[in-house]
C-alpha positions in Angstrom: -3.0 17.0 10.7 -5.5 17.4 13.6 -9.2 17.6 12.8 -10.5 21.0 11.8 -12.5 22.8 14.5 -15.8 22.0 12.7 -14.8 18.4 11.8 -15.1 15.3 13.9 -12.2 13.4 12.4 -9.3 13.9 10.0 -10.5 12.9 6.6 -8.5 12.1 3.5 -9.9 14.8 1.2 -8.9 17.5 3.6 -5.5 15.9 4.0 -4.9 15.9 0.2 -6.1 19.5 -0.1 -3.7 20.6 2.6 -0.8 18.8 0.9 -1.5 19.6 -2.7 -3.8 22.7 -2.6 -6.5 20.9 -4.6 -8.6 17.8 -4.8 -6.6 14.5 -5.4 -8.3 11.3 -6.2 -7.1 7.7 -5.8 -7.4 5.5 -8.9 -7.5 1.7 -8.4 -4.9 -0.4 -10.2 -5.0 -4.2 -10.6 -1.4 -5.3 -11.3 -2.0 -9.1 -11.3 -0.5 -9.9 -7.8 -1.4 -12.9 -5.7 -0.9 -13.6 -2.0 1.2 -16.0 0.0 -2.0 -17.1 1.7 -3.3 -18.3 -1.7 -0.3 -19.5 -3.7 0.7 -22.2 -1.2 3.5 -20.3 0.5 1.5 -19.9 3.7 -1.7 -21.6 2.6 -4.5 -21.8 0.0 -7.8 -20.0 -0.2 -6.8 -16.8 1.5 -8.5 -15.1 4.5 -12.0 -16.5 5.1 -13.7 -13.2 3.9 -11.6 -12.9 0.7 -12.8 -14.3 -2.7 -10.8 -15.0 -5.9 -10.8 -11.3 -6.9 -9.1 -10.2 -3.7 -11.0 -6.9 -3.8 -9.8 -6.2 -7.3 -11.4 -5.1 -10.5 -10.2 -7.9 -12.7 -8.6 -5.4 -15.0 -5.3 -7.3 -15.2 -7.0 -10.5 -16.3 -8.7 -8.6 -19.0 -5.3 -7.6 -20.4 -5.4 -3.9 -19.3 -2.0 -2.4 -18.6 -1.4 -0.2 -15.6 -1.1 2.8 -17.9 -4.4 2.1 -19.6 -6.2 1.4 -16.3 -5.0 4.8 -15.0 -5.8 6.7 -18.1 -9.3 5.4 -18.4 -10.0 6.0 -14.7 -8.5 9.5 -14.9 -11.0 10.5 -17.6 -14.0 9.2 -15.6 -12.9 10.8 -12.3 -12.0 14.1 -13.9 -15.4 14.4 -15.4 -17.2 13.5 -12.2 -15.0 15.1 -9.5 -13.0 17.7 -11.4 -9.8 16.2 -10.0 -6.5 17.0 -11.7 -4.0 15.1 -9.6 -4.2 11.3 -8.8 -2.7 8.6 -6.6 -2.3 5.2 -8.2 -3.8 2.7 -5.7 -2.4 -0.8 -6.1 -5.3 -2.6 -4.4 -5.7 -6.2 -5.4 -4.1 -8.8 -3.1 -0.5 -8.2 -1.9 1.1 -5.5 -4.0 4.7 -6.0 -2.7 4.6 -9.7 -3.2 7.1 -10.0 -6.1 10.8 -9.5 -6.8 11.8 -5.9 -6.3 12.8 -5.5 -10.0 9.3 -6.4 -11.0 7.8 -4.0 -8.4 10.0 -1.2 -9.7 8.8 -1.7 -13.3 5.1 -1.6 -12.1 5.5 1.4 -9.9 7.6 3.3 -12.5 4.9 2.7 -15.1 2.2 4.1 -12.7 4.3 7.2 -11.8 5.0 7.9 -15.5 1.3 8.5 -16.2 0.7 12.3 -16.3 -0.8 13.9 -13.2 -0.1 10.8 -11.0 1.6 12.3 -8.0 2.0 9.2 -5.8 1.3 5.6 -5.0 -0.8 3.8 -2.4 0.3 0.2 -2.1 -2.0 -2.3 -0.4 -0.1 -5.3 1.0 0.4 -7.6 4.0 2.8 -6.9 6.8 4.7 -10.1 6.1 5.2 -9.2 2.4 7.9 -6.5 2.8 11.6 -6.5 3.4 14.5 -4.0 3.3 14.8 -4.0 -0.4 11.2 -3.1 -0.9 11.2 -0.5 1.7 14.4 1.0 0.2 12.6 1.2 -3.2 9.6 2.9 -1.7 11.7 5.2 0.4 13.5 6.4 -2.8 10.1 7.1 -4.4 9.0 9.0 -1.3 11.7 11.6 -1.8 9.8 13.0 -4.8 6.3 11.5 -4.6 3.6 10.8 -2.0 3.9 7.1 -1.0 1.4 5.3 1.2 1.9 1.7 2.2 -1.4 0.2 3.4 -0.9 -2.8 5.7 -3.7 -5.1 6.5 -3.9 -5.7 10.2 -7.6 -6.5 10.5 -7.4 -7.3 14.2 -4.8 -6.9 17.0 -5.8 -10.3 18.4 -3.9 -13.3 17.4 -6.8 -15.7 18.1 -8.9 -13.7 15.7 -6.2 -13.7 13.0 -5.9 -17.4 13.3 -9.7 -17.8 13.1 -9.8 -15.8 9.9 -6.9 -17.7 8.4 -4.8 -14.5 8.1 -1.4 -16.3 8.2 0.4 -13.8 10.4 0.2 -12.4 13.9 -0.1 -8.9 15.3 3.6 -8.8 16.0 4.3 -9.1 12.2 2.2 -5.9 11.7 4.1 -4.1 14.5 7.5 -5.1 13.0 6.4 -3.9 9.5 5.3 -0.6 10.8 8.5 0.0 12.7 10.6 -1.1 9.7 8.7 1.4 7.5 8.6 4.3 9.8 11.3 7.0 9.3 11.6 6.6 5.6 9.1 9.4 4.6 6.6 6.6 3.6 3.1 7.2 4.9 1.7 4.1 6.8 -2.0 3.2 6.7 -3.5 0.4 8.7 -6.6 -1.6 7.6 -8.9 -3.0 10.3 -12.2 -4.9 10.0 -15.1 -4.5 12.4 -17.3 -7.4 13.1 -14.9 -10.3 12.7 -16.0 -13.7 13.9 -15.7 -14.1 17.7 -14.9 -10.5 18.4 -16.8 -8.3 20.9 -16.8 -4.5 21.0 -14.0 -4.7 23.6 -11.8 -6.6 21.1 -12.4 -3.9 18.4 -11.7 -1.1 20.9 -8.5 -2.8 21.9 -7.4 -3.0 18.3 -7.8 0.8 18.1 -5.7 1.2 21.2 -3.1 -1.0 19.7 -2.9 1.2 16.6 -2.8 4.4 18.7 0.6 3.4 20.2 2.2 2.9 16.8 3.7 5.4 14.3 1.0 5.2 11.7 -0.3 8.0 9.6 -3.7 6.6 8.4 -6.4 4.1 9.1 -9.1 2.4 6.9 -12.1 1.0 8.7 -14.0 -1.9 7.0 -17.2 -3.6 7.8 -17.0 -7.4 7.6 -19.5 -8.2 4.9 -20.1 -11.6 3.4 -19.3 -12.1 -0.3 -20.1 -15.0 -2.6 -17.5 -17.7 -2.9 -15.8 -17.3 0.5 -15.7 -19.4 3.7 -17.6 -16.6 5.4 -20.5 -17.3 3.1 -20.6 -20.9 4.5 -20.5 -19.6 8.1 -23.2 -17.2 7.4 -25.5 -19.6 5.6 -25.2 -22.2 8.5 -26.1 -19.5 11.0 -22.6 -19.6 12.6 -22.0 -15.9 11.8 -24.3 -12.9 12.2 -23.5 -9.6 10.6 -23.4 -6.3 12.4 -26.4 -4.1 12.1 -25.9 -0.6 10.7 -26.4 1.1 14.1 -24.0 -1.3 15.8 -21.3 -0.7 13.1 -21.7 3.1 13.4 -21.3 2.9 17.2 -18.1 0.8 16.8 -16.7 3.3 14.3 -17.2 6.1 16.8 -15.5 4.0 19.5 -12.5 3.4 17.3 -12.2 7.1 16.2 -12.2 8.2 19.8 -9.1 6.1 20.4 -7.1 7.2 17.4 -4.8 10.3 17.6 -6.0 13.3 15.8 -3.2 13.4 13.3 -4.1 10.0 11.9 -5.9 10.4 8.6 -9.1 8.4 8.4 -9.0 7.2 4.8 -12.2 5.2 5.0 -15.1 4.7 7.4 -16.6 1.7 5.6 -16.0 -0.4 2.5 -17.6 -0.7 -0.9 -18.9 -4.2 -1.6 -19.5 -5.3 -5.2 -23.3 -5.5 -5.6 -23.2 -8.7 -7.6 -21.0 -10.4 -4.9 -22.6 -9.3 -1.7 -24.5 -11.9 0.4 -25.0 -9.8 3.6 -25.7 -7.4 5.1 -27.6 -5.6 2.4 -27.3 -2.3 4.2 -23.6 -2.4 3.3 -24.6 -1.1 -0.1 -26.0 2.0 1.4 -22.7 3.8 2.0 -24.1 7.3 2.1 -26.7 6.2 4.6 -24.0 4.5 6.8 -21.8 7.6 6.7 -24.8 9.7 7.7 -25.5 7.5 10.7 -21.8 7.6 11.8 -21.7 11.4 11.5 -25.0 11.7 13.4 -23.7 9.5 16.2 -20.5 11.5 16.5 -22.7 14.7 17.0 -25.1 13.0 19.4 -22.2 11.6 21.5 -20.5 15.0 21.3 -17.3 13.2 20.5 -14.5 13.2 17.9 -11.3 11.5 16.9 -8.9 11.3 19.8 -11.4 12.4 22.4 -10.4 9.5 24.7 -6.7 10.0 24.4 -5.2 12.0 27.3 
């Protein structure tokens, strides 16, 4: 889906409307997963920017079933956004990191909830195999299925620096193994990682442009409480991007991504009570406004540097 003539990039809401003819909203699910970079398989403590919640809501630890999480979220979202169809988003940690029989039970439960038309499954590229992909491919024959692989950076030195536990080649292998199964592939990248320059981040976008992906999520590296990043920040070893810097980098990335790639997110949503820095990360609306303004000022759009 290329950008509309009056749009600067291919956004997720437009994609959903084109596919379903109406608004579709993603509902976050916490299914109690962990990560091989935390449980000792690869290491302990996780990536240096990740805390014990793993971007999750904590709903599983409060005893809330997947069904209850989705039903409660549906009610709130329907009131606010008038959405009638939903994607169950398995977000916390690595949501393919379990035996396939257990995964089937969890995914079946989510898809059994009325008005849930698909799944979005956040995971690591080293946490999939043929049996998992076969399962997801079977769902994809009747439902929209997105697999969201965390790449973060295409540079192995950066991945080692952030204690990621895999290299860029693992991401490429996962993408090629997933492609051709009717599963939509979304890549997550982080702008502002320690040691990276603007050239590094642009090169990550170029790396993605050569792969058969369907979507991208862009994240600002923000510092949250209880992480190794917090220690680096407090000792002055890491400096956060400024809002204008981040917006320029987002534009740089968009220019390098093919027009059919759905931009699922332009920046993240830190929990207010966990955020250490930068404080402007809480101003999502303001950040999006700066990005949109810069796209207009630069007279550029998604894919403009691809020939």
